N, CA, C and O atoms as a Tripos MOL2 file, in Angstrom:
@<TRIPOS>MOLECULE
protein
  256   255    64     0     0
PROTEIN
NO_CHARGES

@<TRIPOS>ATOM
      1 N        -176.9740  -32.7450  128.6980 N.3       1 MET1
      2 CA       -175.8390  -33.6120  128.9400 C.3       1 MET1
      3 C        -175.6700  -33.8150  130.4360 C.2       1 MET1
      4 O        -175.7750  -32.8670  131.2150 O.2       1 MET1
      5 N        -175.4130  -35.0370  130.8270 N.am      2 LYS2
      6 CA       -175.2460  -35.3850  132.2410 C.3       2 LYS2
      7 C        -173.7510  -35.5290  132.5640 C.2       2 LYS2
      8 O        -173.0500  -36.3370  131.9560 O.2       2 LYS2
      9 N        -173.2820  -34.7380  133.5220 N.am      3 PHE3
     10 CA       -171.8900  -34.7800  133.9560 C.3       3 PHE3
     11 C        -171.7620  -35.6090  135.2210 C.2       3 PHE3
     12 O        -172.7150  -35.7260  135.9910 O.2       3 PHE3
     13 N        -170.5750  -36.1900  135.4400 N.am      4 THR4
     14 CA       -170.2780  -36.7560  136.7570 C.3       4 THR4
     15 C        -170.0870  -35.5810  137.7130 C.2       4 THR4
     16 O        -169.9580  -34.4400  137.2710 O.2       4 THR4
     17 N        -170.0680  -35.8450  139.0040 N.am      5 SER5
     18 CA       -169.9190  -34.7500  139.9680 C.3       5 SER5
     19 C        -168.5620  -34.0510  139.8050 C.2       5 SER5
     20 O        -168.4710  -32.8330  139.9560 O.2       5 SER5
     21 N        -167.5200  -34.8130  139.4980 N.am      6 LYS6
     22 CA       -166.2000  -34.2110  139.2930 C.3       6 LYS6
     23 C        -166.1810  -33.3590  138.0240 C.2       6 LYS6
     24 O        -165.6410  -32.2520  138.0260 O.2       6 LYS6
     25 N        -166.7680  -33.8710  136.9440 N.am      7 GLN7
     26 CA       -166.8390  -33.0940  135.7050 C.3       7 GLN7
     27 C        -167.6180  -31.8030  135.9320 C.2       7 GLN7
     28 O        -167.2240  -30.7380  135.4570 O.2       7 GLN7
     29 N        -168.7160  -31.9060  136.6560 N.am      8 GLN8
     30 CA       -169.5420  -30.7290  136.9090 C.3       8 GLN8
     31 C        -168.7850  -29.6920  137.7350 C.2       8 GLN8
     32 O        -168.8790  -28.4970  137.4560 O.2       8 GLN8
     33 N        -168.0370  -30.1280  138.7450 N.am      9 SER9
     34 CA       -167.3180  -29.1630  139.5700 C.3       9 SER9
     35 C        -166.2390  -28.4320  138.7590 C.2       9 SER9
     36 O        -166.0400  -27.2300  138.9380 O.2       9 SER9
     37 N        -165.5460  -29.1500  137.8710 N.am     10 VAL10
     38 CA       -164.5380  -28.5120  137.0150 C.3      10 VAL10
     39 C        -165.2100  -27.5640  136.0290 C.2      10 VAL10
     40 O        -164.7570  -26.4330  135.8500 O.2      10 VAL10
     41 N        -166.2860  -28.0140  135.3890 N.am     11 PHE11
     42 CA       -166.9880  -27.1880  134.4090 C.3      11 PHE11
     43 C        -167.5150  -25.8980  135.0460 C.2      11 PHE11
     44 O        -167.3910  -24.8220  134.4610 O.2      11 PHE11
     45 N        -168.0980  -26.0040  136.2330 N.am     12 LEU12
     46 CA       -168.6370  -24.8190  136.9070 C.3      12 LEU12
     47 C        -167.5280  -23.8420  137.2900 C.2      12 LEU12
     48 O        -167.7170  -22.6280  137.2100 O.2      12 LEU12
     49 N        -166.3810  -24.3580  137.7000 N.am     13 ALA13
     50 CA       -165.2500  -23.4750  138.0170 C.3      13 ALA13
     51 C        -164.7960  -22.7250  136.7680 C.2      13 ALA13
     52 O        -164.4800  -21.5370  136.8300 O.2      13 ALA13
     53 N        -164.7660  -23.4280  135.6310 N.am     14 LEU14
     54 CA       -164.3050  -22.8050  134.3890 C.3      14 LEU14
     55 C        -165.3420  -21.8620  133.7820 C.2      14 LEU14
     56 O        -164.9950  -20.9870  132.9890 O.2      14 LEU14
     57 N        -166.6080  -22.0360  134.1500 N.am     15 LYS15
     58 CA       -167.6290  -21.0950  133.6560 C.3      15 LYS15
     59 C        -167.3940  -19.6980  134.2150 C.2      15 LYS15
     60 O        -167.7420  -18.7050  133.5760 O.2      15 LYS15
     61 N        -166.8060  -19.6190  135.4030 N.am     16 LYS16
     62 CA       -166.5530  -18.3170  136.0300 C.3      16 LYS16
     63 C        -165.4510  -17.5650  135.2990 C.2      16 LYS16
     64 O        -165.5810  -16.3730  135.0180 O.2      16 LYS16
     65 N        -164.3400  -18.2830  134.9860 N.am     17 LYS17
     66 CA       -163.2220  -17.6590  134.2810 C.3      17 LYS17
     67 C        -162.2390  -18.7380  133.8620 C.2      17 LYS17
     68 O        -162.2890  -19.8620  134.3620 O.2      17 LYS17
     69 N        -161.3490  -18.3950  132.9460 N.am     18 ASP18
     70 CA       -160.2920  -19.3080  132.5220 C.3      18 ASP18
     71 C        -159.3380  -19.5310  133.6890 C.2      18 ASP18
     72 O        -158.9800  -18.5890  134.3960 O.2      18 ASP18
     73 N        -158.9290  -20.7810  133.8870 N.am     19 LEU19
     74 CA       -158.0880  -21.1300  135.0290 C.3      19 LEU19
     75 C        -156.9390  -22.0430  134.6250 C.2      19 LEU19
     76 O        -157.0310  -22.7770  133.6410 O.2      19 LEU19
     77 N        -155.8590  -21.9900  135.3950 N.am     20 THR20
     78 CA       -154.7810  -22.9610  135.2420 C.3      20 THR20
     79 C        -155.1720  -24.2270  136.0020 C.2      20 THR20
     80 O        -156.1400  -24.2290  136.7620 O.2      20 THR20
     81 N        -154.4210  -25.2890  135.7940 N.am     21 SER21
     82 CA       -154.7220  -26.5460  136.4910 C.3      21 SER21
     83 C        -154.6530  -26.3760  138.0040 C.2      21 SER21
     84 O        -155.5200  -26.8770  138.7210 O.2      21 SER21
     85 N        -153.6390  -25.6800  138.4950 N.am     22 SER22
     86 CA       -153.5290  -25.5100  139.9500 C.3      22 SER22
     87 C        -154.6750  -24.6580  140.5030 C.2      22 SER22
     88 O        -155.1310  -24.8880  141.6230 O.2      22 SER22
     89 N        -155.1360  -23.6890  139.7350 N.am     23 GLU23
     90 CA       -156.2920  -22.8820  140.1730 C.3      23 GLU23
     91 C        -157.5620  -23.7290  140.2210 C.2      23 GLU23
     92 O        -158.3880  -23.5730  141.1200 O.2      23 GLU23
     93 N        -157.7100  -24.6290  139.2440 N.am     24 ILE24
     94 CA       -158.8810  -25.5170  139.2480 C.3      24 ILE24
     95 C        -158.8550  -26.3950  140.4950 C.2      24 ILE24
     96 O        -159.8840  -26.5750  141.1470 O.2      24 ILE24
     97 N        -157.6910  -26.9420  140.8320 N.am     25 LEU25
     98 CA       -157.5760  -27.7850  142.0310 C.3      25 LEU25
     99 C        -158.0130  -27.0350  143.2850 C.2      25 LEU25
    100 O        -158.6850  -27.6100  144.1410 O.2      25 LEU25
    101 N        -157.6480  -25.7780  143.4040 N.am     26 LYS26
    102 CA       -158.0370  -24.9660  144.5640 C.3      26 LYS26
    103 C        -159.5410  -24.7440  144.6120 C.2      26 LYS26
    104 O        -160.1280  -24.6660  145.6910 O.2      26 LYS26
    105 N        -160.1640  -24.6420  143.4410 N.am     27 GLU27
    106 CA       -161.5970  -24.3290  143.3560 C.3      27 GLU27
    107 C        -162.4940  -25.5670  143.4640 C.2      27 GLU27
    108 O        -163.6950  -25.4420  143.7060 O.2      27 GLU27
    109 N        -161.9220  -26.7500  143.2870 N.am     28 THR28
    110 CA       -162.7340  -27.9690  143.2150 C.3      28 THR28
    111 C        -162.2660  -29.0100  144.2330 C.2      28 THR28
    112 O        -161.4320  -29.8560  143.9100 O.2      28 THR28
    113 N        -162.7920  -28.9570  145.4500 N.am     29 PRO29
    114 CA       -162.3780  -29.9010  146.4870 C.3      29 PRO29
    115 C        -162.6960  -31.3660  146.1570 C.2      29 PRO29
    116 O        -162.1310  -32.2710  146.7710 O.2      29 PRO29
    117 N        -163.5930  -31.6040  145.1970 N.am     30 LYS30
    118 CA       -163.9270  -32.9850  144.8130 C.3      30 LYS30
    119 C        -162.7930  -33.6600  144.0390 C.2      30 LYS30
    120 O        -162.7640  -34.8850  143.9220 O.2      30 LYS30
    121 N        -161.8590  -32.8600  143.5110 N.am     31 ILE31
    122 CA       -160.7410  -33.4040  142.7430 C.3      31 ILE31
    123 C        -159.5550  -33.5270  143.7030 C.2      31 ILE31
    124 O        -159.0190  -32.5120  144.1500 O.2      31 ILE31
    125 N        -159.1370  -34.7610  144.0280 N.am     32 PRO32
    126 CA       -158.1280  -34.9460  145.0750 C.3      32 PRO32
    127 C        -156.6920  -34.6080  144.6710 C.2      32 PRO32
    128 O        -155.8930  -34.2200  145.5240 O.2      32 PRO32
    129 N        -156.3490  -34.7490  143.3870 N.am     33 HIS33
    130 CA       -154.9680  -34.5030  142.9710 C.3      33 HIS33
    131 C        -154.9110  -34.2070  141.4750 C.2      33 HIS33
    132 O        -155.8880  -34.3950  140.7500 O.2      33 HIS33
    133 N        -153.7530  -33.7420  141.0330 N.am     34 ILE34
    134 CA       -153.5820  -33.2390  139.6610 C.3      34 ILE34
    135 C        -153.8420  -34.3180  138.6100 C.2      34 ILE34
    136 O        -154.3920  -34.0170  137.5510 O.2      34 ILE34
    137 N        -153.4570  -35.5680  138.8800 N.am     35 LEU35
    138 CA       -153.6650  -36.6230  137.8800 C.3      35 LEU35
    139 C        -155.1540  -36.8640  137.6400 C.2      35 LEU35
    140 O        -155.5690  -37.1000  136.5060 O.2      35 LEU35
    141 N        -155.9480  -36.8070  138.6910 N.am     36 LYS36
    142 CA       -157.4000  -36.9630  138.5210 C.3      36 LYS36
    143 C        -157.9600  -35.7690  137.7520 C.2      36 LYS36
    144 O        -158.8490  -35.9260  136.9160 O.2      36 LYS36
    145 N        -157.4410  -34.5850  138.0340 N.am     37 LEU37
    146 CA       -157.8930  -33.4000  137.3050 C.3      37 LEU37
    147 C        -157.6180  -33.5450  135.8170 C.2      37 LEU37
    148 O        -158.4840  -33.2450  134.9950 O.2      37 LEU37
    149 N        -156.4130  -34.0060  135.4580 N.am     38 TYR38
    150 CA       -156.0950  -34.1810  134.0410 C.3      38 TYR38
    151 C        -157.0300  -35.1920  133.3920 C.2      38 TYR38
    152 O        -157.4120  -35.0260  132.2330 O.2      38 TYR38
    153 N        -157.3950  -36.2160  134.1110 N.am     39 SER39
    154 CA       -158.3320  -37.2130  133.5930 C.3      39 SER39
    155 C        -159.7040  -36.5740  133.3260 C.2      39 SER39
    156 O        -160.3100  -36.7990  132.2780 O.2      39 SER39
    157 N        -160.1740  -35.7870  134.2760 N.am     40 VAL40
    158 CA       -161.4700  -35.1080  134.1220 C.3      40 VAL40
    159 C        -161.4130  -34.0970  132.9780 C.2      40 VAL40
    160 O        -162.3560  -34.0020  132.1920 O.2      40 VAL40
    161 N        -160.3260  -33.3470  132.8780 N.am     41 LEU41
    162 CA       -160.1830  -32.3880  131.7720 C.3      41 LEU41
    163 C        -160.1870  -33.1030  130.4250 C.2      41 LEU41
    164 O        -160.8080  -32.6270  129.4740 O.2      41 LEU41
    165 N        -159.5020  -34.2380  130.3350 N.am     42 ASP42
    166 CA       -159.5020  -35.0170  129.0910 C.3      42 ASP42
    167 C        -160.9110  -35.4770  128.7310 C.2      42 ASP42
    168 O        -161.2990  -35.4370  127.5630 O.2      42 ASP42
    169 N        -161.6760  -35.9140  129.7280 N.am     43 GLU43
    170 CA       -163.0650  -36.3330  129.4860 C.3      43 GLU43
    171 C        -163.8780  -35.1650  128.9430 C.2      43 GLU43
    172 O        -164.6110  -35.3160  127.9650 O.2      43 GLU43
    173 N        -163.7490  -34.0020  129.5750 N.am     44 LEU44
    174 CA       -164.5080  -32.8200  129.1430 C.3      44 LEU44
    175 C        -164.0620  -32.3490  127.7580 C.2      44 LEU44
    176 O        -164.8870  -31.8920  126.9660 O.2      44 LEU44
    177 N        -162.7640  -32.4550  127.4610 N.am     45 LYS45
    178 CA       -162.2730  -32.0950  126.1280 C.3      45 LYS45
    179 C        -162.8490  -33.0250  125.0690 C.2      45 LYS45
    180 O        -163.2350  -32.5740  123.9900 O.2      45 LYS45
    181 N        -162.9100  -34.3170  125.3680 N.am     46 SER46
    182 CA       -163.4400  -35.2770  124.3890 C.3      46 SER46
    183 C        -164.9340  -35.0550  124.1420 C.2      46 SER46
    184 O        -165.4500  -35.4150  123.0840 O.2      46 SER46
    185 N        -165.6230  -34.4670  125.1110 N.am     47 LEU47
    186 CA       -167.0380  -34.1240  124.9410 C.3      47 LEU47
    187 C        -167.2220  -32.7740  124.2430 C.2      47 LEU47
    188 O        -168.3430  -32.3670  123.9380 O.2      47 LEU47
    189 N        -166.0960  -32.0870  123.9970 N.am     48 GLY48
    190 CA       -166.1660  -30.7730  123.3500 C.3      48 GLY48
    191 C        -166.5990  -29.6620  124.2750 C.2      48 GLY48
    192 O        -167.0550  -28.6180  123.8090 O.2      48 GLY48
    193 N        -166.4680  -29.8600  125.5800 N.am     49 MET49
    194 CA       -166.9430  -28.8790  126.5530 C.3      49 MET49
    195 C        -165.8470  -27.9290  127.0450 C.2      49 MET49
    196 O        -166.1440  -26.8430  127.5420 O.2      49 MET49
    197 N        -164.5770  -28.3390  126.9070 N.am     50 VAL50
    198 CA       -163.4600  -27.5730  127.4490 C.3      50 VAL50
    199 C        -162.3370  -27.5150  126.4230 C.2      50 VAL50
    200 O        -162.0940  -28.4810  125.7000 O.2      50 VAL50
    201 N        -161.6540  -26.3750  126.3640 N.am     51 ASN51
    202 CA       -160.4600  -26.1790  125.5390 C.3      51 ASN51
    203 C        -159.3200  -25.7290  126.4390 C.2      51 ASN51
    204 O        -159.5360  -25.3090  127.5760 O.2      51 ASN51
    205 N        -158.1040  -25.8230  125.9140 N.am     52 SER52
    206 CA       -156.9270  -25.2970  126.6130 C.3      52 SER52
    207 C        -156.1520  -24.4020  125.6670 C.2      52 SER52
    208 O        -156.2090  -24.5720  124.4490 O.2      52 SER52
    209 N        -155.4250  -23.4450  126.2350 N.am     53 TYR53
    210 CA       -154.5560  -22.5820  125.4360 C.3      53 TYR53
    211 C        -153.3650  -22.1560  126.2890 C.2      53 TYR53
    212 O        -153.4080  -22.2150  127.5170 O.2      53 TYR53
    213 N        -152.3130  -21.7300  125.6160 N.am     54 MET54
    214 CA       -151.1090  -21.2640  126.3040 C.3      54 MET54
    215 C        -151.0790  -19.7370  126.2830 C.2      54 MET54
    216 O        -151.3840  -19.1120  125.2670 O.2      54 MET54
    217 N        -150.7070  -19.1500  127.4150 N.am     55 LYS55
    218 CA       -150.5510  -17.6950  127.5150 C.3      55 LYS55
    219 C        -149.3320  -17.4390  128.3890 C.2      55 LYS55
    220 O        -149.3150  -17.7990  129.5660 O.2      55 LYS55
    221 N        -148.3160  -16.8170  127.8100 N.am     56 GLU56
    222 CA       -147.0790  -16.4950  128.5150 C.3      56 GLU56
    223 C        -146.4780  -17.7380  129.1780 C.2      56 GLU56
    224 O        -145.9940  -17.6770  130.3080 O.2      56 GLU56
    225 N        -146.5160  -18.8720  128.4550 N.am     57 GLY57
    226 CA       -145.9180  -20.1060  128.9280 C.3      57 GLY57
    227 C        -146.7320  -20.8730  129.9500 C.2      57 GLY57
    228 O        -146.2410  -21.8480  130.5210 O.2      57 GLY57
    229 N        -147.9620  -20.4570  130.1920 N.am     58 VAL58
    230 CA       -148.8230  -21.1260  131.1710 C.3      58 VAL58
    231 C        -150.0680  -21.6400  130.4490 C.2      58 VAL58
    232 O        -150.6730  -20.9210  129.6530 O.2      58 VAL58
    233 N        -150.4500  -22.8990  130.7330 N.am     59 ARG59
    234 CA       -151.6360  -23.4890  130.1060 C.3      59 ARG59
    235 C        -152.8830  -23.1240  130.9150 C.2      59 ARG59
    236 O        -152.9540  -23.3450  132.1240 O.2      59 ARG59
    237 N        -153.8520  -22.5620  130.2120 N.am     60 TYR60
    238 CA       -155.1410  -22.2160  130.7900 C.3      60 TYR60
    239 C        -156.2100  -23.1070  130.1760 C.2      60 TYR60
    240 O        -156.0790  -23.5690  129.0430 O.2      60 TYR60
    241 N        -157.2680  -23.3390  130.9430 N.am     61 HIS61
    242 CA       -158.4090  -24.1220  130.4870 C.3      61 HIS61
    243 C        -159.6270  -23.2110  130.4780 C.2      61 HIS61
    244 O        -159.7550  -22.3160  131.3130 O.2      61 HIS61
    245 N        -160.5210  -23.4520  129.5220 N.am     62 GLN62
    246 CA       -161.7180  -22.6140  129.3950 C.3      62 GLN62
    247 C        -162.8800  -23.4430  128.8850 C.2      62 GLN62
    248 O        -162.6900  -24.5070  128.2960 O.2      62 GLN62
    249 N        -164.0940  -22.9400  129.1190 N.am     63 VAL63
    250 CA       -165.2860  -23.5590  128.5610 C.3      63 VAL63
    251 C        -165.2680  -23.3310  127.0630 C.2      63 VAL63
    252 O        -164.9930  -22.2230  126.6010 O.2      63 VAL63
    253 N        -165.5610  -24.3710  126.3060 N.am     64 ALA64
    254 CA       -165.5360  -24.2880  124.8250 C.3      64 ALA64
    255 C        -166.7210  -23.4830  124.3200 C.2      64 ALA64
    256 O        -166.8740  -23.3020  123.1120 O.2      64 ALA64
@<TRIPOS>BOND
     1     1     2 1
     2     2     3 1
     3     3     4 2
     4     3     5 am
     5     5     6 1
     6     6     7 1
     7     7     8 2
     8     7     9 am
     9     9    10 1
    10    10    11 1
    11    11    12 2
    12    11    13 am
    13    13    14 1
    14    14    15 1
    15    15    16 2
    16    15    17 am
    17    17    18 1
    18    18    19 1
    19    19    20 2
    20    19    21 am
    21    21    22 1
    22    22    23 1
    23    23    24 2
    24    23    25 am
    25    25    26 1
    26    26    27 1
    27    27    28 2
    28    27    29 am
    29    29    30 1
    30    30    31 1
    31    31    32 2
    32    31    33 am
    33    33    34 1
    34    34    35 1
    35    35    36 2
    36    35    37 am
    37    37    38 1
    38    38    39 1
    39    39    40 2
    40    39    41 am
    41    41    42 1
    42    42    43 1
    43    43    44 2
    44    43    45 am
    45    45    46 1
    46    46    47 1
    47    47    48 2
    48    47    49 am
    49    49    50 1
    50    50    51 1
    51    51    52 2
    52    51    53 am
    53    53    54 1
    54    54    55 1
    55    55    56 2
    56    55    57 am
    57    57    58 1
    58    58    59 1
    59    59    60 2
    60    59    61 am
    61    61    62 1
    62    62    63 1
    63    63    64 2
    64    63    65 am
    65    65    66 1
    66    66    67 1
    67    67    68 2
    68    67    69 am
    69    69    70 1
    70    70    71 1
    71    71    72 2
    72    71    73 am
    73    73    74 1
    74    74    75 1
    75    75    76 2
    76    75    77 am
    77    77    78 1
    78    78    79 1
    79    79    80 2
    80    79    81 am
    81    81    82 1
    82    82    83 1
    83    83    84 2
    84    83    85 am
    85    85    86 1
    86    86    87 1
    87    87    88 2
    88    87    89 am
    89    89    90 1
    90    90    91 1
    91    91    92 2
    92    91    93 am
    93    93    94 1
    94    94    95 1
    95    95    96 2
    96    95    97 am
    97    97    98 1
    98    98    99 1
    99    99   100 2
   100    99   101 am
   101   101   102 1
   102   102   103 1
   103   103   104 2
   104   103   105 am
   105   105   106 1
   106   106   107 1
   107   107   108 2
   108   107   109 am
   109   109   110 1
   110   110   111 1
   111   111   112 2
   112   111   113 am
   113   113   114 1
   114   114   115 1
   115   115   116 2
   116   115   117 am
   117   117   118 1
   118   118   119 1
   119   119   120 2
   120   119   121 am
   121   121   122 1
   122   122   123 1
   123   123   124 2
   124   123   125 am
   125   125   126 1
   126   126   127 1
   127   127   128 2
   128   127   129 am
   129   129   130 1
   130   130   131 1
   131   131   132 2
   132   131   133 am
   133   133   134 1
   134   134   135 1
   135   135   136 2
   136   135   137 am
   137   137   138 1
   138   138   139 1
   139   139   140 2
   140   139   141 am
   141   141   142 1
   142   142   143 1
   143   143   144 2
   144   143   145 am
   145   145   146 1
   146   146   147 1
   147   147   148 2
   148   147   149 am
   149   149   150 1
   150   150   151 1
   151   151   152 2
   152   151   153 am
   153   153   154 1
   154   154   155 1
   155   155   156 2
   156   155   157 am
   157   157   158 1
   158   158   159 1
   159   159   160 2
   160   159   161 am
   161   161   162 1
   162   162   163 1
   163   163   164 2
   164   163   165 am
   165   165   166 1
   166   166   167 1
   167   167   168 2
   168   167   169 am
   169   169   170 1
   170   170   171 1
   171   171   172 2
   172   171   173 am
   173   173   174 1
   174   174   175 1
   175   175   176 2
   176   175   177 am
   177   177   178 1
   178   178   179 1
   179   179   180 2
   180   179   181 am
   181   181   182 1
   182   182   183 1
   183   183   184 2
   184   183   185 am
   185   185   186 1
   186   186   187 1
   187   187   188 2
   188   187   189 am
   189   189   190 1
   190   190   191 1
   191   191   192 2
   192   191   193 am
   193   193   194 1
   194   194   195 1
   195   195   196 2
   196   195   197 am
   197   197   198 1
   198   198   199 1
   199   199   200 2
   200   199   201 am
   201   201   202 1
   202   202   203 1
   203   203   204 2
   204   203   205 am
   205   205   206 1
   206   206   207 1
   207   207   208 2
   208   207   209 am
   209   209   210 1
   210   210   211 1
   211   211   212 2
   212   211   213 am
   213   213   214 1
   214   214   215 1
   215   215   216 2
   216   215   217 am
   217   217   218 1
   218   218   219 1
   219   219   220 2
   220   219   221 am
   221   221   222 1
   222   222   223 1
   223   223   224 2
   224   223   225 am
   225   225   226 1
   226   226   227 1
   227   227   228 2
   228   227   229 am
   229   229   230 1
   230   230   231 1
   231   231   232 2
   232   231   233 am
   233   233   234 1
   234   234   235 1
   235   235   236 2
   236   235   237 am
   237   237   238 1
   238   238   239 1
   239   239   240 2
   240   239   241 am
   241   241   242 1
   242   242   243 1
   243   243   244 2
   244   243   245 am
   245   245   246 1
   246   246   247 1
   247   247   248 2
   248   247   249 am
   249   249   250 1
   250   250   251 1
   251   251   252 2
   252   251   253 am
   253   253   254 1
   254   254   255 1
   255   255   256 2
@<TRIPOS>SUBSTRUCTURE
     1 MET1         2 RESIDUE 1 A MET
     2 LYS2         6 RESIDUE 1 A LYS
     3 PHE3        10 RESIDUE 1 A PHE
     4 THR4        14 RESIDUE 1 A THR
     5 SER5        18 RESIDUE 1 A SER
     6 LYS6        22 RESIDUE 1 A LYS
     7 GLN7        26 RESIDUE 1 A GLN
     8 GLN8        30 RESIDUE 1 A GLN
     9 SER9        34 RESIDUE 1 A SER
    10 VAL10       38 RESIDUE 1 A VAL
    11 PHE11       42 RESIDUE 1 A PHE
    12 LEU12       46 RESIDUE 1 A LEU
    13 ALA13       50 RESIDUE 1 A ALA
    14 LEU14       54 RESIDUE 1 A LEU
    15 LYS15       58 RESIDUE 1 A LYS
    16 LYS16       62 RESIDUE 1 A LYS
    17 LYS17       66 RESIDUE 1 A LYS
    18 ASP18       70 RESIDUE 1 A ASP
    19 LEU19       74 RESIDUE 1 A LEU
    20 THR20       78 RESIDUE 1 A THR
    21 SER21       82 RESIDUE 1 A SER
    22 SER22       86 RESIDUE 1 A SER
    23 GLU23       90 RESIDUE 1 A GLU
    24 ILE24       94 RESIDUE 1 A ILE
    25 LEU25       98 RESIDUE 1 A LEU
    26 LYS26      102 RESIDUE 1 A LYS
    27 GLU27      106 RESIDUE 1 A GLU
    28 THR28      110 RESIDUE 1 A THR
    29 PRO29      114 RESIDUE 1 A PRO
    30 LYS30      118 RESIDUE 1 A LYS
    31 ILE31      122 RESIDUE 1 A ILE
    32 PRO32      126 RESIDUE 1 A PRO
    33 HIS33      130 RESIDUE 1 A HIS
    34 ILE34      134 RESIDUE 1 A ILE
    35 LEU35      138 RESIDUE 1 A LEU
    36 LYS36      142 RESIDUE 1 A LYS
    37 LEU37      146 RESIDUE 1 A LEU
    38 TYR38      150 RESIDUE 1 A TYR
    39 SER39      154 RESIDUE 1 A SER
    40 VAL40      158 RESIDUE 1 A VAL
    41 LEU41      162 RESIDUE 1 A LEU
    42 ASP42      166 RESIDUE 1 A ASP
    43 GLU43      170 RESIDUE 1 A GLU
    44 LEU44      174 RESIDUE 1 A LEU
    45 LYS45      178 RESIDUE 1 A LYS
    46 SER46      182 RESIDUE 1 A SER
    47 LEU47      186 RESIDUE 1 A LEU
    48 GLY48      190 RESIDUE 1 A GLY
    49 MET49      194 RESIDUE 1 A MET
    50 VAL50      198 RESIDUE 1 A VAL
    51 ASN51      202 RESIDUE 1 A ASN
    52 SER52      206 RESIDUE 1 A SER
    53 TYR53      210 RESIDUE 1 A TYR
    54 MET54      214 RESIDUE 1 A MET
    55 LYS55      218 RESIDUE 1 A LYS
    56 GLU56      222 RESIDUE 1 A GLU
    57 GLY57      226 RESIDUE 1 A GLY
    58 VAL58      230 RESIDUE 1 A VAL
    59 ARG59      234 RESIDUE 1 A ARG
    60 TYR60      238 RESIDUE 1 A TYR
    61 HIS61      242 RESIDUE 1 A HIS
    62 GLN62      246 RESIDUE 1 A GLN
    63 VAL63      250 RESIDUE 1 A VAL
    64 ALA64      254 RESIDUE 1 A ALA
């Protein structure tokens, strides 16, 4: 599967460990702001590559 550079940077960050959206932003300088991150996460979710879950009221993202 071929990822865009933004998708790849998010996916690689999540391969290390489950992260919140703000943690992903810190780890991925290619993503300029939270709205773009949500767009990339939605793309990865639709490809079946990423899931999200809630833990203690905080949403985390992980590799599927």
